[in-house]
N, C-alpha and C positions, 0 to 999 in steps of 0.2 A: 568168482565165477558169477554170481549170481548178479550185481554190480554191473560186469561187463556184459553179459544180456541185457539188462535193463537199457545199458548207455547204448546197444546196437540198435535196440527196439527204439529206441528214442531218435538214433538218426535218421532211421528208416521213416517215423512219424516226419522227421523234421525234411525229409526231401521230398516228403507226399506234400508239404505246404510250401515248401520254396520251389519245386520245380514243376507246380500246376495245380495245386487242389484249389484252386484259386478259384474254380466253379461254381461256388459254395454260393448261394447268394448273399447279400447284405442282410444283416438280420440274424443269421445261421449263427452260433454260436461254435467256434470252431476249438473250443477247450472246455470242457472235457470234452472229445471226440465222441459222436455216437453214429450207431446204425443209420438213423433218418438223415444226418449229413452226410454221410456218405452216399447213400442211395440217393439223396437229392442231387447230388454233382454228378455222379452217373448219369441220369437222366438230362440232365441238359447237356451234357456231353454228346449224349443219343442226339438229344436235336442239333447240336452243331455238325455232327456228321453226318447226318438227315440232309442237311442244308447244302454242303458243299459237296455229296456223294456227285450229283450228276453231273457235276464239272470235269470229274476226273476220269469219265472215258467208262467204258464197259469193265475193264477189267478191275479198273480202279474203284467201283461201283460193287464188283462183288467184295472185294478186301473190306469197302465199309459198311454192305449190309452184313458179314462175318462177324463182324465189329459191334455191331450195334445189337444182333442178335445175342452174342456173349454177354456183353454189358446189359441188356433186356431181361437174363438169364440169370444172372449170379445176383440183381439187384431184389429180382422178386423172390430167389431162394432166400435172401438176407431178412427181407423183410417178411417173409412167412417166420423163418428159424425166429425172428426178434421178439415178434409179435407183439404185447402190449409192453415190451420193455425196449421199444425201437427208440426211444428218444433217452434212453439210462446212457450212462456212460460205457465204453466199449468195454472196459476190464470187469464189469460187471456181469458183463455178458457169459454164457457157457464158452467152451473151447473150440466147438463145431463153429459159431456164429463169428467168434473173433477170428476163424481161418478164412470162412468167405468174404467178410468185411474187411481183412487183410488183402487177399488177392483182388478183390474190388477197388479196393483203397490205390493198391500199386498201380492197379491196370487203367483205371480212369486218370490218375496223375500222370501218367505216363504218355499217354496219348494225345491227353489236353495238353502235356509240354512242348508235345511235339509240332501241336496244330498251331501252339502260341508263336513259336519260334519260324514255322513252316508260313505262317499266313501271308505273308506279303510276297513270296516270292512262291507258292503253292504250286502254279502250273509250272514254273522252271524245274522245283524239286519235286517233283509229285510222286517219282519213281520212290527216292530216297523215303519221302513220308509214308508212302504204302510199306513198304519194306520194316518199315520200323513198325506200323501196325501191326503186319503181321507177327515178328515178333514177338509185341506186345501180348495179342489174342493168342497165340499158341501156347505163351508161358502160362495165361489165366486158364488155358483148358487145360494145362496140365497141372496146374494147382500151385500156387506160393505156397510155402510153409511158414507156418508159425513158428515163433520163438519157444521151442522144445527144450531139456534139460538135456546138455552136452550132443547137441545133433547139429552138426556144421550144414548151411543153407546157402545157396546163392537165390540173390534179390535181382542186381541188377548189374549189365556191362556198361559202359560207356567210354569212348573215345575223347582224349584231348584234343584239344584243339584253343585257337585264341577269338572268342569266347568257348569253352570245352562245349562238345556236343552233346545233344539232347541224350539223356539214358533209350537205348537200346537203337540209335539211329549208327548208321556204317557207313562212314564216309567211304566215296571210292577211292579214295588215295590211302587208305589204312591208315596206321599210325599206333602211338601208345596207349592200348586199351587195357582198362581197370573192372575188374572184376569186384564185386562187393558182395557181401552177405555175413557168414557170422562163423568164427574158427576155420579160415579157410586156409590159414597156414599158420602151423603152431611149432611144432621142435621140427622138423622135415619138411624140404621140400614139397610142393603140391605140384601132382601132373596135371597139365591141360592141353587138351584135343579137340578139334574139328572133325567131324564126321558127316561127310554126306549120303545121300542117300543109296548109294553103292557100298556103303561101309567106308569108303576109303578115310584113312586116318591120318590126320597132319597133326603132328606133335609139336608141343611149344615149351618155351623152356621160361617159367614166370618168374620174377621176384616177388620179395615181400611188399606193400603197398604202404600206407601210413600205419597201418596196424595190423595184428594177425587175421582180422576181417578182410583184409582187401591181397591179391595180389594181381600185376602190371606184367604184362608181356608186349611186345612188340607184333603186330601186324602189318605185312609187307602188301604193298600195293599191289604185286603180282598176284600175290595171293589172292586179291581183291576183282581181280579182273579175270581170273581163272574159274571165281565162283558167281561171276554177275548172275543175277538171275535167280541164284540156289539159294533154296530154306535149309540149313544145314542145321545141326548138334551140336554145343558147345557143351563139353565137356571137363568136368574138374573134379579132379581124387584128391583131396586133401589125405597125407599120411600119416601114421603114429608109428612109434616103436612099440615091438612087440619081443616077447622075452625076458629070460632071467640074467641077470650078472653079464656075461661075457658074451652071451649067446643072442645079443638082440639082432632083431631082425626089422623089417620095416612090411607095412601093408598097409593098403588102401581101407579108409575110415567107413566110404561111401563112395559112392559113383552119381555126382548131381550132375543133368543135365538143363539147358536151357537153350531155346531156339534162339539160333541165327542166322535171318535172312537178309542176303545180300540184294540191292537195288542192282536193275538192270542199268547199265553204262552203254551208251553208244555215242560214239565220235563221228558228226556227217559233216558234209560241207553243204553251205545254203548260198543262191546268189539271192540278197535281196536288195530292192530295187526302190530307194528313197525318194520321192516327190515333196518338192517343196512348193507350196502354192501362195503367191500373192495376189491379191483383191483389192481394188479399189473403184470406187464412185465416181462416172463421169457425167459431169451436169452439162447440158447445156440450154439455151432457150432462143426461141423463135419465132415470128409470126405464124397466126393461124389465118388459114385463108378468110378473105372477107365474105359474109354472108350477102344472102340478094337483098336489097329494100322490102320493107314492109309497109304499105301506105293505109290508115286508118282515118276518118273522115268525122269531121259534127256540122250537120244541117239542122241543128235545133235554134231558131232564132234569140233564146231568150238565156240557155245554160249552158255552162261549160262542161267538158268531159273528161272523165280519165283515159289514158290510152296506155299501151304496154304489150309489148310480147317477149317471150323466152324463145331464144335461139338454139339448136343443137348444134356445137360447132366439131369440127371436123380436129380431133385430138386423139394421136394414137395410143394404144398401151403402153404404160411405163409414164405419160406425161401428164400433166394437168395444167389449166388455165392459172398465171401467175398476176393478170393484168385485164383489163376490157375496157373499152371505148366506145360510147355512140357515135354514131355518122350520121349527121342529118344530112337528107335529102332536099333535092332545090325545090320542089314543090311543098315544102312546108310552110303552112302559114297560119297565122294566129294562135303561135303557140306562147303558153305561160309558163313563162318561167324555164327553167333548163329540162331535158331528160337526162337522166341516171341510171347507172351502168350497175349491175352488180353479177358475181358469178360464183360458179359451181367448179371443180374439176373440169367438165367438159360443157357446159351451158352457159349464157349471159344473157340474163335478161334486164330490160329497157322499159323504164315507167316514166310518163310524164303525162302533160294536161295539155288541153289546149280550148282556145275560149270558143263563143259561140260564134255561128254562121253569119256574114254582114249579109242583113236584109234592110229591106226600105219600107216603109207604110204606105198603103193605096190610101189616100185622102179620103175622108168621110167614112171608111169601110172597116177601119179596125184591124184591117188584114195585112199581115207583113209579105211581101216577097224577098226569095232568097234572092242575093246577087251571087254571093260566094260563098261556098260553105269552108269549115276551119279545116286544114290537112296537116296529117301527123305522119311525115314519111321518115323512116330511119334506119339503118342497118346498124351490123354489132361489126365490132373486129376486138382481136385478144390475141397476147403473147402468151405461149403455152412453155413448159420448163421439162424438160425428159432428163430421164436419172437412168443410165447404164453403168450396169455391174461387169467391171473387166476383172477376168482372172489370168494370171500369167503363170504357169507351170514348169518349174527346173525338174528335170529328171536325172538320177544320178546313181547308177546299178552298182553296187560292192561286195565283192567279195569275200564270205568270212568264214570262219571254222567253228563250231558250237560244239559244245558238250552238252548234250541233251538227254535228263535222265527219264526214262518213263517206264 
C-alpha cells in the first residue's frame, strides 16, 4: 500500500512537470522539488495571465483576475509557512506546507498547460480556456488533498483526444473522460455523478481505468450542450464492502467533489467580405515647360566673369527632374567655353563664363572705350519622371458558418 501511494504521488509530480510546470526559469533545479521553485513558477504564471487578460474581454478579465488573486494568495501563504526552509526539499517540510505546495503546484501546472496549448488560438478558443481556468481555480479554492494513508482523492480529469485534451479542459463535443487520483476504484464499481446549481443530478457508469487510481466514463455531446456556460460539480464516490461473512453490503468511502465548468458554445452565421488588393507603380517621363531666358552682361574691358542662374522648374508632386539642358539665347556673345547644367528634384542650375567687353583705346589718353559688352543669355529645359501607385481591388462576399466559443 505504501509503495502504491508513492507511485501515485510520483505520477502526480510527473504530470506537473510534463503538463506545464515548465514555467520554472532556467537555473532553478526541478529535483528535488522545493517551495521556492513552486512559488517562482506561480508568479511567472501570474505575469503571463496579466499580459493576456486585456485581450479576453470583460468577462475573461474577471476570470483571469480571480486566478491571479488565488495564485498570489497560495504563493504568499506557502512562502510564509515555509519560511527559512523555502529552498529545502518539499518532503522535508511539514504537512501543511506540503498540502499548500501541492495545491499551488497542480493549479499552476494546469493553467500553464492550458495556456501553452491555447496560445496560438486564444481568440478562437478563449471560452474553453477560461472555463478550464474557472475549474482549476475553483478546485484550488476547495483545496487539493495531499496523499494520506488509505484516503481516496481526486486530482484531475481529462478528456481523450488526438492529441489528448489538456486536464480540466472540457471539449464541446464531450467524449471519454478519465478521472485520476488515488484509490478511486478498488473492489467495487465507483459511482460518478454531475450535479448542477439546482441539485439536478446526472449519474454516470464509469469503468476502471489503467489502474485502481483512475476511472473512465463517456460524457455525451448532448450533455455538454445542455449545460453550456455552467459551472457544475463532478462527484466521485468510491465504494467498499462492509459486513461479515454472507452479510456483505456496500457503502461510500467518501464523497469526492471537483468543479466541472463547461464553456459557452454558440453557432453563428457570419457574412465575410474578402478583399484582395493588387498594387503596381506606373512610371512616366515628360518634358518640363521651358523657362524664360535670363540675361547677364560683362562691361569690364579687362576681366572675364563667371555667370549663372538657378531656375525653379514646374514639377508636380510625385515627380522629379531626371535630365536638364542649357538653352543658349541668340544674344549671347563672348562666351568662354560651354555653360553647364546641374539639377535637383525641382531646380535646374546653369553656370558659365563670359569674356571681357569689346573695347577700343583712345590714342594718347590710355582710356578704353566699350564698343560691345559680353552677353550671357540662357534658358533651361528639363525632363521629369513621375511615379503613380495604382491599386486594384477585388471583393468577394462569402457566407460561412462558424462555431465561436466565448
